[in-house]
KOLTI-24829 format. One record per atom (N, C-alpha, C): residue in three letters; x negated, y, z negated. Coordinates in steps of 0.2 Angstrom, whole numbers, plus 2048, in hexadecimal, padded with zeros to 3 digits. Example, Ala and Ser with C-alpha at 12.3 -4.5 7.8 and 13.67 -1.06 7.14 Angstrom:
BEGIN
ALA7BE7E47D9
ALA7C27EA7D9
ALA7BE7F07D9
SER7C07F57DD
SER7BC7FB7DC
SER7C08007D9
***
This chain:
BEGIN
UNK7FE7FA801
UNK800800801
UNK7FB804802
UNK7F8809805
UNK7F680E804
UNK7F9815804
UNK801816805
UNK80281C805
UNK80781F7FE
UNK8088257FD
UNK80A8247F5
UNK8118247F4
UNK81381F7F2
UNK81A81F7EF
UNK81E8227E8
UNK8268247EE
UNK82A8287ED
UNK82C8277E6
UNK82E82E7E1
UNK83382B7DE
UNK8388257DD
UNK83B8277E2
UNK83F81F7E1
UNK83F8197E2
UNK8388187E7
UNK8328137E3
UNK8328117DD
UNK82F8177D8
UNK82D8137D3
UNK8358137CF
UNK83B8147CD
UNK8418137CB
UNK84280D7CE
UNK84180C7D5
UNK8438057D9
UNK8407FE7D4
UNK8358017D5
UNK8327FA7D0
UNK8357FA7C9
UNK8357FE7C3
UNK8367FD7BE
UNK83E7FC7BE
UNK8437F97C1
UNK8467F47C2
UNK8487EE7C3
UNK84E7EB7C1
UNK84C7E37C4
UNK84E7E17CB
UNK8517E67CE
UNK8507E57D1
UNK84A7E57D7
UNK8437E77D6
UNK8407E87D9
UNK83E7E07D8
UNK83A7DC7DE
UNK8387D57E0
UNK8347D47DE
UNK8307CF7DE
UNK8297CD7DA
UNK8257D17DF
UNK8247D07E6
UNK81E7D37EA
UNK81C7DD7EA
UNK8227DC7EA
UNK8287E47E9
UNK8237E67E1
UNK8247E37DD
UNK8217E27D6
UNK8187E47D5
UNK8157DE7D9
UNK80F7DD7D9
UNK80C7E47DF
UNK80E7E77E2
UNK80D7EA7E8
UNK80A7F17E6
UNK8117F27E1
UNK8117F97DE
UNK80D7F97D8
UNK80F7F67D3
UNK80A7F77CE
UNK8027F67D2
UNK8007F27D5
UNK7F57F47D8
UNK7F87FA7DD
UNK7FD7FE7DC
UNK7FC8057E0
UNK7FA80A7DC
UNK8008067D5
UNK80080C7D1
UNK7F680B7CE
UNK7F58067CB
UNK7F18067C7
UNK7E88087CE
UNK7EB80A7D5
UNK7E480B7D9
UNK7E28157D9
UNK7EC8177D6
UNK7ED81F7DA
UNK7EE8217D4
UNK7EC8237D2
UNK7ED82B7CA
UNK7F38307CD
UNK7F48307D3
UNK7F98347D5
UNK8018357D3
UNK80282C7D8
UNK8078267D7
UNK8088277CE
UNK8018257CA
UNK8018237C4
UNK8048257C1
UNK80482F7C1
UNK8088327BD
UNK80F8347C0
UNK80C8337C5
UNK8168337C9
UNK81B82E7C4
UNK81682A7C5
UNK81B8237BF
UNK81D8227B8
UNK8188277B5
UNK8168287AF
UNK81C82C7AC
UNK81E8307B2
UNK8258357B2
UNK8298317B1
UNK82B82E7B5
UNK83082A7B9
UNK8338267B2
UNK82E8217AF
UNK82D81D7AB
UNK8318227A5
UNK82E8267A2
UNK82F82B79E
UNK83782D79F
UNK83A82E7A5
UNK84182D7A5
UNK8448297A6
UNK8448267A8
UNK84881D7A8
UNK84781C79E
UNK84581C79B
UNK84281C795
UNK847821791
UNK849828792
UNK84B82D78F
UNK85282A791
UNK856828796
UNK85B82979A
UNK85D820798
UNK85A819794
UNK859817790
UNK85981179B
UNK85881579E
UNK85980F7A4
UNK85280C7A3
UNK84F8097A0
UNK8458067A0
UNK84880179A
UNK8457FD79D
UNK8447F3799
UNK8427F6793
UNK8437F778D
UNK8417F8786
UNK83D7F5788
UNK8357F7783
UNK8337F2782
UNK82D7F677A
UNK82B7F3777
UNK8287F576F
UNK82A7F176B
UNK8257F5765
UNK82A7F3760
UNK8317F775E
UNK8357F475B
UNK83B7F7758
UNK8427F775D
UNK83E7F5763
UNK8457F4769
UNK8447ED76C
UNK84B7EE76F
UNK84E7E8771
UNK84B7E3773
UNK8487DD774
UNK8447D7776
UNK8417D577C
UNK8487DA782
UNK8477DA786
UNK8427DB78D
UNK83D7D978E
UNK8377DD792
UNK8367DA799
UNK8327DF79C
UNK8327DD7A2
UNK82D7D67A3
UNK82E7D37A5
UNK8297CC7A3
UNK8247CA7AA
UNK81F7D27AC
UNK81B7D07B0
UNK8167D67B1
UNK8127DA7B6
UNK80B7DD7B8
UNK8127E37B5
UNK8177E87B5
UNK8197EF7B2
UNK81B7EF7AB
UNK81A7E87A7
UNK81B7E979D
UNK8157EA79E
UNK8107EC7A1
UNK8077ED79F
UNK8047F27A4
UNK80A7F67A8
UNK8097FE7A7
UNK80A7FF7A3
UNK8107FD7A3
UNK81580479B
UNK80E801797
UNK8117FE793
UNK80980078D
UNK80580378E
UNK801802796
UNK7FD806796
UNK7FC80D795
UNK805810798
UNK80781679A
UNK806819794
UNK80A81378F
UNK80B816788
UNK804819786
UNK7FD814785
UNK7FC814782
UNK7F581B780
UNK7F781C787
UNK7F482278D
UNK7F582B78B
UNK7FF829787
UNK7FF82F787
UNK7FD83077E
UNK7FD82A77F
UNK7F9829775
UNK7F382D772
UNK7EF82B77A
UNK7E882C77A
UNK7E883877A
UNK7EE83677B
UNK7EE83F77F
UNK7EC84277A
UNK7F483D776
UNK7F484376F
UNK7F084376B
UNK7EA83C76A
UNK7E8839763
UNK7E3843765
UNK7E084076E
UNK7DB84576F
UNK7DC84E76D
UNK7E384F76C
UNK7E785476D
UNK7E5858765
UNK7E9851762
UNK7E6851759
UNK7DF855759
UNK7DB84F759
UNK7D485075A
UNK7D185875C
UNK7D585A760
UNK7D2862760
UNK7D486675F
UNK7DA864759
UNK7DB866753
UNK7D786774D
UNK7D486074E
UNK7CE860746
UNK7C9865749
UNK7C786274E
UNK7C1869751
UNK7C386F752
UNK7C6870753
UNK7C787874F
UNK7C787A747
UNK7C9875742
UNK7C687773E
UNK7C087473D
UNK7BD87173F
UNK7B486F741
UNK7B1874741
UNK7B2876744
UNK7AE87B749
UNK7AB87E746
UNK7AF881742
UNK7AD88873B
UNK7AD887735
UNK7AB882735
UNK7A8880730
UNK7A187E731
UNK79C87E729
UNK79687F72B
UNK792879728
UNK78D87372B
UNK78986D72C
UNK78E86A725
UNK78A86E720
UNK78E86A719
UNK79686771B
UNK79886E719
UNK7A286E71C
UNK7A2867720
UNK79F867727
UNK7A086572A
UNK7A185A728
UNK79A85C724
UNK798854724
UNK79D85271D
UNK7A1857718
UNK7A1856712
UNK7AB850717
UNK7AC85771B
UNK7B4854720
UNK7B584F722
UNK7AF84C724
UNK7AE84572C
UNK7B0844726
UNK7AA843720
UNK7AB83C71A
UNK7B083C717
UNK7B583F715
UNK7BA83F712
UNK7C2841712
UNK7C1841719
UNK7C884371A
UNK7CA83D721
UNK7D083771E
UNK7D0834724
UNK7D4834729
UNK7D783A72D
UNK7DA83E72E
UNK7D383E735
UNK7CE841731
UNK7CA84373A
UNK7C683A73C
UNK7C6835737
UNK7C582E739
UNK7CA82D73F
UNK7C882D745
UNK7CB82D74E
UNK7C482E750
UNK7C4827756
UNK7C082975A
UNK7C282C760
UNK7C6832761
UNK7C7836765
UNK7C683D762
UNK7C584075A
UNK7C2843759
UNK7B8842757
UNK7B783A756
UNK7AF83B759
UNK7AE83B760
UNK7B183C767
UNK7B283E76E
UNK7B384476C
UNK7B784776B
UNK7B784E76C
UNK7B1853768
UNK7AE84E763
UNK7A785375E
UNK7A1850763
UNK7A384D766
UNK79E84A76C
UNK79F84D771
UNK7A2850775
UNK7A185377A
UNK79E859779
UNK7A185C771
UNK79E864770
UNK797866772
UNK79685E76B
UNK78E86176E
UNK78A85F774
UNK78D85B778
UNK78C85A77D
UNK78A860783
UNK78E865780
UNK78E86C784
UNK78B871781
UNK78A872777
UNK788873776
UNK77F876776
UNK77E86F776
UNK77586C776
UNK77186E779
UNK774872782
UNK772879784
UNK77287D784
UNK775881780
UNK77688977E
UNK77188A775
UNK773881773
UNK771884769
UNK771879769
UNK76A87876B
UNK76887076A
UNK769871762
UNK76687775F
UNK768870757
UNK770875754
UNK775874756
UNK779874754
UNK77F86F759
UNK77A86C75F
UNK77D865764
UNK77A86175E
UNK77586075B
UNK77385A757
UNK77685A753
UNK77686274C
UNK77A85E748
UNK78385E749
UNK78685D74E
UNK78D85B750
UNK78C853754
UNK787852756
UNK78684B758
UNK786846755
UNK78284874C
UNK781845747
UNK786848740
UNK78984B743
UNK79084C73F
UNK797844741
UNK79684374A
UNK79984174F
UNK79683774D
UNK78E83774A
UNK78E82F748
UNK78D82E743
UNK78F83173E
UNK792832735
UNK799833736
UNK79D83373C
UNK7A683173C
UNK7A582A73D
UNK7A1827742
UNK7A381F742
UNK7A381B73C
UNK79D81E739
UNK79C817734
UNK7A581872F
UNK7A981D730
UNK7AF81D72E
UNK7B681A734
UNK7B2818739
UNK7BB81473C
UNK7BA80E739
UNK7C380E73A
UNK7C3804738
UNK7C280073B
UNK7BD7FC738
UNK7BA7F673B
UNK7BE7F173C
UNK7C47F173E
UNK7C87EB741
UNK7C97F1748
UNK7C97F474A
UNK7CA7F574F
UNK7C27FA754
UNK7BE7FA74E
UNK7B97FB753
UNK7B37F674F
UNK7B17F0751
UNK7AD7EB74E
UNK7A77F174F
UNK7A27ED74E
UNK79D7EE74E
UNK7977EF753
UNK79C7ED757
UNK7977EF760
UNK7997F5762
UNK7A27F8761
UNK7A47FC763
UNK7A280575F
UNK7A0802759
UNK79E807751
UNK798808756
UNK793802759
UNK78880475A
UNK78D807762
UNK791807766
UNK78F80B76C
UNK79381176A
UNK797811765
UNK79681A764
UNK79081E75F
UNK78E81975E
UNK78781C758
UNK78381D761
UNK78181B764
UNK77E81A769
UNK78182176C
UNK78482276F
UNK786827773
UNK78282E76E
UNK78682E765
UNK783833765
UNK77A833762
UNK779830763
UNK770831762
UNK770833767
UNK77382E76E
UNK771833776
UNK771839773
UNK77583A772
UNK775846772
UNK77184676F
UNK771844769
UNK76B848762
UNK764846767
UNK76284376A
UNK75B84076E
UNK75C845771
UNK761848776
UNK76184E77B
UNK76285577A
UNK765854771
UNK76385C76E
UNK75C85D76C
UNK75A85576A
UNK752859766
UNK74F85A76B
UNK750858772
UNK74A858778
UNK74A85E77B
UNK75186177C
UNK75186B77C
UNK74F86E776
UNK74E86C773
UNK74B86F76A
UNK74486E76A
UNK741869770
UNK737868770
UNK73886676A
UNK73C863766
UNK73B85E763
UNK739856764
UNK734857767
UNK73484E76B
UNK73384A767
UNK730849760
UNK72D84575D
UNK73484275A
UNK73B84775A
UNK740846756
UNK74584475E
UNK744844761
UNK747840766
UNK74583C76A
UNK73F83A76A
UNK73E831769
UNK73F82E765
UNK74283075E
UNK74282C757
UNK74A82A75B
UNK74F83075E
UNK75582D75C
UNK756829764
UNK75282C769
UNK753829770
UNK75381F76A
UNK74D820765
UNK74B817766
UNK74F81575F
UNK75481B75C
UNK75B81875A
UNK76081575D
UNK75F817763
UNK769818767
UNK76380D76A
UNK75E80D76E
UNK75B80B771
UNK75C80476C
UNK75D805765
UNK75E7FF75F
UNK7627FE760
UNK76A80075E
UNK770802760
UNK7717FD766
UNK7707FE76B
UNK76E7F9770
UNK76D7F2774
UNK7677F176D
UNK7657EB76C
UNK7687E8768
UNK76B7EB761
UNK7727E775C
UNK7777E6761
UNK7797E8769
UNK77F7E476A
UNK7837EB76C
UNK7827F076E
UNK7887F776D
UNK78C7F6773
UNK7927F7772
UNK7967F677A
UNK7977FC77D
UNK7937FC784
UNK793803786
UNK79380178C
UNK797808791
UNK79A805797
UNK79280879A
UNK7968097A3
UNK7908087A8
UNK78C80F7A6
UNK7918187A6
UNK78E81C7A5
UNK78B82079C
UNK78C819799
UNK78B81C792
UNK78281A793
UNK782813796
UNK77A80F795
UNK77781579B
UNK7788177A0
UNK77781C7A5
UNK7758217A1
UNK77882579E
UNK77782A797
UNK76F82A793
UNK770826793
UNK76A82578C
UNK765823791
UNK763823796
UNK75F81F79C
UNK75C82479F
UNK76082879D
UNK75E8307A1
UNK75C83679E
UNK75F835797
UNK75C839791
UNK75683978F
UNK75383378E
UNK74E82F78F
UNK749831796
UNK74A83079B
UNK74883479F
UNK74583C7A0
UNK74B83E79E
UNK74784579B
UNK744846798
UNK742843791
UNK73F84378C
UNK73984078F
UNK73683B791
UNK73183B793
UNK72F84079B
UNK73384179E
UNK7318477A2
UNK73084D79F
UNK733851799
UNK730855795
UNK729853793
UNK72784F791
UNK72384B790
UNK71C848791
UNK71D84A797
UNK71884779D
UNK71684279F
UNK71C83E79E
UNK71D8387A1
UNK7208387A7
UNK72083A7AA
UNK72283B7B0
UNK7218347B5
UNK71F82E7B6
UNK7208297BB
UNK7238267B6
UNK7248277AF
UNK7288227AC
UNK72F8257A7
UNK72F82B7AB
UNK73882C7AA
UNK73982B7B0
UNK73782E7B8
UNK73A82B7BF
UNK73B8247BF
UNK73B81D7BA
UNK73A8177B8
UNK7418157B7
UNK74281A7B2
UNK7488187B0
UNK74D81C7B0
UNK74C8237B6
UNK7528257B8
UNK7548207BF
UNK75081C7C2
UNK7538177C9
UNK7588137C5
UNK7568117BE
UNK75A80C7BB
UNK75E80D7BA
UNK7618197B7
UNK7668187B6
UNK76A81B7BD
UNK76981A7C4
UNK76981C7C8
UNK76E8157CC
UNK76A80F7CB
UNK76E80A7CA
UNK7718077C9
UNK7738087C2
UNK7798087C1
UNK77E80E7C0
UNK77F8157C2
UNK7838197C6
UNK7848157CF
UNK77F8107D0
UNK7818117D7
UNK7858087D6
UNK7858047D2
UNK78A7FF7D2
UNK7918017D0
UNK7928057CA
UNK79680A7C6
UNK79A80E7CC
UNK79680D7D3
UNK79B8137DA
UNK79A81B7D7
UNK79681B7D0
UNK7988247D1
UNK7938257D3
UNK7958297DB
UNK79182E7DE
UNK78F8317DB
UNK7928377D5
UNK79183D7D3
UNK7898397CE
UNK78B8367CB
UNK7868337C5
UNK77D8327CA
UNK78182E7D0
UNK77982B7D2
UNK7778317D7
UNK77B8357D6
UNK77783C7D9
UNK77383F7D4
UNK77383F7D1
UNK7778447C8
UNK76C83F7CA
UNK76D83A7C7
UNK7668377C5
UNK76283A7C9
UNK7648387D2
UNK75F8397D9
UNK75A83F7D7
UNK75E8487D4
UNK75A84C7D3
UNK75884B7CF
UNK7598487C8
UNK7548467C4
UNK7508437C6
UNK7508407C8
UNK74883A7CB
UNK7438417D1
UNK7448457D5
UNK7488497D9
UNK74384E7D7
UNK7438507CF
UNK7408547CB
UNK7398527C7
UNK73984E7C3
UNK73384A7C4
UNK72E8497C8
UNK7318467CE
UNK72C8457D5
UNK72B84B7D7
UNK72D8517D7
UNK72A8597D9
UNK72585B7D5
UNK72685B7CE
UNK72385C7C7
UNK71D85A7C9
UNK71D8507CC
UNK71784E7CD
UNK71384F7D4
UNK7138557D8
UNK7118557DD
UNK71484F7E2
UNK71A84C7E0
UNK71B8497E9
UNK71F84E7EA
UNK7208527EB
UNK7268567F1
UNK72B84F7F6
UNK7248507FB
UNK728849800
UNK72E846801
UNK72D8407F7
UNK73183D7F3
UNK73583E7F0
UNK7378467ED
UNK73A84B7EC
UNK73E84B7EF
UNK73D84D7F6
UNK73F8517FA
UNK74484E7FD
UNK7408467FE
UNK745841801
UNK74C83F7FC
UNK74B83C7F4
UNK75183F7F0
UNK7548437F0
UNK75484C7EF
UNK75784D7EF
UNK75B84F7F4
UNK75A84D7FA
UNK76084E800
UNK7628467FF
UNK7628417FD
UNK76583D7FD
UNK76C83F7F9
UNK76A8437F4
UNK76F8437ED
UNK7758497EF
UNK77084F7F3
UNK7748527F7
UNK77B850800
UNK7788497FF
UNK77D845804
UNK782843800
UNK7808427FA
UNK78683F7F3
UNK78A8447F2
UNK78984B7F3
UNK78D84D7EF
UNK7958517F1
UNK7988527EC
UNK7A08547F1
UNK79E85D7EE
UNK7A38607F1
UNK7A48697F3
UNK7A286B7E9
UNK7A58697E7
UNK7A98677E0
UNK7A18697D9
UNK79B8657DC
UNK7958667D8
UNK79186C7DB
UNK7918727D8
UNK7928757DB
UNK78A8787D5
UNK7868747CF
UNK7828737CA
UNK77D86F7D2
UNK77E8687CE
UNK77A8647D4
UNK7788657D9
UNK77C86A7DE
UNK77D86B7E5
UNK7758707E4
UNK7748757E1
UNK77087B7DC
UNK7698797DE
UNK76A8727D7
UNK76586D7D4
UNK76086C7DC
UNK7658677E0
UNK7628667E3
UNK75F86A7EA
UNK76386D7EC
UNK75E8717EF
UNK7598777EC
UNK7598767E6
UNK75487A7E3
UNK74D8737E5
UNK7508707E4
UNK74786B7E5
UNK7498697EE
UNK74C86B7F2
UNK74886A7F7
UNK74786F7FC
UNK7498757F6
UNK74387B7F8
UNK73D87B7F7
UNK73C87B7F2
UNK73687B7ED
UNK7318767F0
UNK73486E7F3
UNK7318697F7
UNK72E86C7FB
UNK73486E800
UNK72F872807
UNK72C875809
UNK72C87B800
UNK72887E802
UNK72087E800
UNK71F8787FB
UNK7198737F8
UNK71586E801
UNK71C86F803
UNK71A86A809
UNK71686E80E
UNK71A87680C
UNK71787A813
UNK71C87D81B
UNK720877818
UNK72887981B
UNK72E87F81B
UNK72A88381C
UNK72C88B818
UNK73288B81C
UNK73288D823
UNK73A88F826
UNK73F88A824
UNK73E883821
UNK742881820
UNK743881819
UNK73F883815
UNK73F88480F
UNK74388C80E
UNK743892813
UNK747896812
UNK74E896813
UNK74E892819
UNK75788E81A
UNK75788D814
UNK75488780F
UNK75688380B
UNK75A88A804
UNK75788D803
UNK7568907FF
UNK75D897801
UNK75F899806
UNK76489D80B
UNK76C89A809
UNK76A892808
UNK771890807
UNK77188E7FE
UNK76D88F7FC
UNK76B88E7F5
UNK76D8947ED
UNK76C89B7F2
UNK76E8A27F1
UNK7738A37EC
UNK7798A07EE
UNK77F8A27EE
UNK78289C7E7
UNK77E8967E7
UNK7808927E3
UNK77C8957DC
UNK77589A7DB
UNK77389C7D5
UNK77889D7D3
UNK77D8A47D4
UNK77F8A77D1
UNK7878A47D0
UNK7888A07D3
UNK78E89B7D3
UNK78B8977CC
UNK7868947C9
UNK7858957C2
UNK7838997C0
UNK77F89D7C1
UNK77F8A27BE
UNK77B8A27B7
UNK77B89C7B3
UNK77589C7AE
UNK76F8A07AE
UNK76F8A27AA
UNK7668A77A6
UNK75F8A47AD
UNK76289A7A9
UNK75C8967AA
UNK75D8967B2
UNK7618967B3
UNK7608947BC
UNK75F89A7BF
UNK7628A17BE
UNK75F8A77C1
UNK7588A77BD
UNK7568A77B9
UNK74E8A67B9
UNK7498A27BF
UNK74D89C7BF
UNK7488957C1
UNK74B8987C9
UNK74F89C7CA
UNK74E89E7D2
UNK74B8A27D4
UNK7488A57D1
UNK7468AB7D2
UNK73E8A97D1
UNK73C8A57CF
UNK7358A27CD
UNK73589B7D5
UNK73A89B7D6
UNK7398987DE
UNK73989E7E4
UNK73C8A47E3
UNK73D8A87E6
UNK7378AA7E8
UNK7328AE7E2
UNK72C8AC7E1
UNK7278AB7E6
UNK7278A47E4
UNK72489D7E7
UNK72489D7F1
UNK72D89E7F1
UNK72C89E7F9
UNK7278A57FA
UNK72A8A97F7
UNK7278AF7FA
UNK71E8AE7FD
UNK71B8AD7F7
UNK7168AB7F7
UNK7148A87FE
UNK7168A17FD
UNK71489C805
UNK7168A1809
UNK71B8A480A
UNK71C8A9811
UNK7198AF812
UNK7108B080D
UNK70E8B580D
UNK70F8BC80B
UNK7168BB808
UNK7168C3805
UNK7168C57FD
UNK70F8C57FC
UNK70A8C27F6
UNK70F8CA7F1
UNK70E8D07F4
UNK7118D47EF
UNK7198D57EC
UNK71A8D27F1
UNK7248D17ED
UNK7228CB7E9
UNK71F8C57ED
UNK71D8C07E8
UNK71A8C17E0
UNK7168C37E2
UNK7138C57DA
UNK71B8CA7D5
UNK71E8D07D8
UNK7218D27D4
UNK7268D17D4
UNK7288CA7D6
UNK72E8C47D4
UNK72C8C07CE
UNK7268BC7CF
UNK7228B67CA
UNK7218BB7C1
UNK71F8C27C3
UNK71E8C47BC
UNK7278C57B7
UNK72B8C77BF
UNK7318C87BC
UNK7368C17B9
UNK7338B97BA
UNK7328B47B8
UNK7308B37B2
UNK7288B47B0
UNK7258B47AD
UNK72A8B77A7
UNK72A8BF7A9
UNK72D8C37A3
UNK7348C079F
UNK7398BD7A4
UNK73D8BC7A5
UNK7418B379F
UNK73B8B07A3
UNK7388AB79C
UNK7358AA798
UNK7318AF795
UNK72D8B278E
UNK7348B478C
UNK7378B778D
UNK73F8BB789
UNK7428B7786
UNK7428AF789
UNK7488AC789
UNK7448A7784
UNK73E8A7783
UNK7398A077D
UNK73989D783
UNK73889A787
UNK73589678E
UNK73189678F
UNK72B89478B
UNK72589778E
UNK722891790
UNK72488B791
UNK720887795
UNK7258877A0
UNK72888B79C
UNK72A88D7A5
UNK7288957A6
UNK7278987A1
UNK72189E7A2
UNK71A89D7A5
UNK71589779E
UNK7128947A4
UNK70E8937A8
UNK71588F7AD
UNK71388D7B2
UNK7158917B7
UNK7198987B6
UNK71B89C7BB
UNK7148A37BA
UNK7128A27B3
UNK7098A47B4
UNK7048A17BA
UNK70489B7B9
UNK6FF8947BD
UNK7018987C5
UNK7098987C5
UNK7078987CD
UNK70989F7CE
UNK7078A37CA
UNK7048A87CE
UNK6FF8AC7CC
UNK6FB8A77CA
UNK6F08A77C6
UNK6EF8A47CC
UNK6F489E7D1
UNK6F189D7D8
UNK6F189F7DC
UNK6F98A47DE
UNK6F88A87E1
UNK6F28AC7E1
UNK6F08B17DD
UNK6ED8B57DA
UNK6E48B47DD
UNK6E48AD7DA
UNK6DB8AB7DC
UNK6DC8A97E5
UNK6E18A67E6
UNK6DF8A77EC
UNK6DD8AB7F1
UNK6E28B07F0
UNK6E18B77F5
UNK6DF8BD7F2
UNK6D78B97EB
UNK6D18BB7EA
UNK6D08C27E4
UNK6DA8C07E2
UNK6DC8C77DD
UNK6D88C57D6
UNK6D28C67D7
UNK6CF8BE7CF
UNK6CF8C57C8
UNK6D08CA7CA
UNK6CE8D07C6
UNK6D68CE7C2
UNK6DC8D07C7
UNK6E38CB7C5
UNK6E28C57C1
UNK6E28C17C4
UNK6E18BA7C3
UNK6DF8BA7B9
UNK6D88C07B8
UNK6D78BC7B2
UNK6DA8C07AD
UNK6DC8C77AE
UNK6E28C67A9
UNK6E88C47AA
UNK6EA8C27AE
UNK6F08BC7AE
UNK6ED8B67A7
UNK6E98B57AA
UNK6E68AF7A4
UNK6E88B179F
UNK6E38B779B
UNK6E28BB796
UNK6ED8BB791
UNK6EF8BC799
UNK6F88BF796
UNK6F98B6795
UNK6F68B2794
UNK6F98AB794
UNK6F78A978E
UNK6F28AC78C
UNK6ED8AA784
UNK6F08AC781
UNK6F08B4782
UNK6F58B677E
UNK6FB8B477A
UNK7018B1780
UNK7068AD781
UNK7068A877D
UNK7018A7779
UNK6FF89D778
UNK6FF8A0772
UNK6FB8A4770
UNK6FA8A976A
UNK7008A7767
UNK7068AA768
UNK70B8AC767
UNK7128A6765
UNK70F8A2768
UNK71389B76A
UNK712896764
UNK719895762
UNK71688E75E
UNK71C889760
UNK71288475D
UNK71787A75E
UNK71587B766
UNK70C87D768
UNK70B87D76E
UNK70487A76A
UNK70187476C
UNK6FB873769
UNK6F387676E
UNK6EE879768
UNK6EA87C76A
UNK6E4879772
UNK6E4875772
UNK6E387277D
UNK6E587977E
UNK6EB87977E
UNK6F087C785
UNK6EB883786
UNK6E988677F
UNK6E788E781
UNK6DE88E783
UNK6DC886782
UNK6D3885783
UNK6D788578B
UNK6DB88178E
UNK6DB87E792
UNK6DA887798
UNK6DC88C794
UNK6E1891799
UNK6D9898798
UNK6D7896792
UNK6CF896793
UNK6C8897795
UNK6CA88F797
UNK6C688E79A
UNK6C788E7A3
UNK6CF88F7A5
UNK6CE8917AC
UNK6CD89A7AD
UNK6CB89B7A7
UNK6CA8A37A7
UNK6C38A57A7
UNK6BE89E7A7
UNK6B689D7A5
UNK6B589B7AB
UNK6B98957AF
UNK6B58967B6
UNK6BA89A7BB
UNK6BF89D7B9
UNK6BF8A47BF
UNK6BC8A97BF
UNK6BA8AB7B6
UNK6B48B07B8
UNK6AA8AA7BA
UNK6A98A57B9
UNK6A48A27B9
UNK6A58A37C3
UNK6A78A67C4
UNK6AA8A27CE
UNK6A989A7CD
UNK6AB8977C9
UNK6AA88F7C9
UNK6B088C7CC
UNK6B58917CA
UNK6BD88B7CC
UNK6C088A7D3
UNK6C08827D4
UNK6C28807D9
UNK6C987D7DA
UNK6C887C7E0
UNK6D28767E2
UNK6D38747DD
UNK6CC86F7DD
UNK6CF8677D7
UNK6CF86B7D0
UNK6CB86F7D1
UNK6CF8717C8
UNK6D68747C7
UNK6D98787CC
UNK6DE8797CE
UNK6E78747CD
UNK6E28727D0
UNK6E586A7D3
UNK6E98697CC
UNK6E48657C6
UNK6E48627BF
UNK6E78667BB
UNK6E786C7BD
UNK6EB8727B6
UNK6EF8727B7
UNK6F18727BE
UNK6F98727C2
UNK6FD86A7BD
UNK6F98647BF
UNK6F985E7BA
UNK6FB85F7B3
UNK6F48627B2
UNK6F48617A9
UNK6FC8647A7
UNK6FD86E7A8
UNK7048717A5
UNK70886E7A6
UNK70A8667AA
UNK70F8647AD
UNK71085D7A6
UNK70A85C7A5
UNK7088547A4
UNK707856799
UNK70785B799
UNK70285E792
UNK70586078F
UNK70B865792
UNK70A86A789
UNK70D866785
UNK712861784
UNK71485E77B
UNK70E859779
UNK70985A77C
UNK701857778
UNK6FD85677D
UNK6F785B77A
UNK6EE85877C
UNK6EF853781
UNK6E9853786
UNK6E685078C
UNK6E284D787
UNK6E084678A
UNK6D8841788
UNK6D484578A
UNK6D7849792
UNK6CF84D794
UNK6D4853798
UNK6D0858799
UNK6D386079A
UNK6D08627A3
UNK6D68667A6
UNK6D38687AD
UNK6CC8687AF
UNK6CA86B7A8
UNK6C186D7A8
UNK6BD86A7A7
UNK6BD8667A4
UNK6B88617A0
UNK6B385D7A5
UNK6AD85F7A4
UNK6A98597A6
UNK6A98517A8
UNK6A784E7AD
UNK6AA8477AE
UNK6A08467AA
UNK6A68427A3
UNK69E83E7A1
UNK69B8397A5
***
């Protein structure tokens, strides 16, 4: 049954006049068509109100449909009840969000009405949305959701289900800590989540893929780019088997980003183009990310006319997404594109604007990456005085930046000394570029300027 079914046909379906074949075809269509399912739910409710529906459930006459229609009605009732429960959960969330951390914990531990799966899901959803803006608040919300799982009734939520919910909460904790640059804490949360999985957590495909994706992001942030790519491919395979094209596209973009950072622009370009072909018009953010990787990869490969066309196709998306970080990264990409096209005066102005923006937003890793890109531009055009002053600016910035290991400052001092000694080579620049990507969070066994043994 390829066409939609009418209201009259649905009324017939939920009557004893329907034949077995009509029931089989009708129910099969309802299960596969959200539009007709919604229409049928309204028809069933109308028939129930006029006592035209065969009664079902507790406290009603024993007569029932003895075929698939009964299951459809039960599913509709469960769906309606879940909608009500989610609305009630929103009410509890409206109160919880106004409380401090201690009050939230007390409420979660002491109020039985909060001990519902829908409340857990509402808190987790809010934590996922919040962690990008305020990772500390996102972490605390996810921990409150984790605590709530202990109070869910064991009869309805056996250990495998509870462990699945705990795993979901700890994955959000891991992501929040990652975004707060708490690398050790993030790895600890990933370890806890993995423990729940080993203990037999009940997960759907998306939850498993989400854990792999967050773990991969953490590995990428800490410089283990190849290991990150392996986990992303595993997550992508999960989405592919689940026929989740948006999830698959997201993983291809994540892998492309890691490969671009690891200086593999050709592979990054191919993956980003694959992802772009999977996206629908409503996936604005993902399209923006994919096209940005395509543009940057083309710049790296020297395909500048194509890079310019790719950038033109992306410009409106940057403003449609509109986030501060997105606009800063767009400005940085514009600077790199202008520099590659030979417009060095204008590119320098954009580089400096991006550096200032990243610094004001306390995105110091991105600021230093932009500083080094500008340094390379200045060095290659012989502006050695400007390049030296830029090194000094980077060293001063690192002095004010908490949580960065001392080797990072030493590397920038080594870069300045090599420049002043006229000993800087392309090999040094390549190693420095790789160092900044891989060793922001921890020192390297050997620095870009260390003399070979």
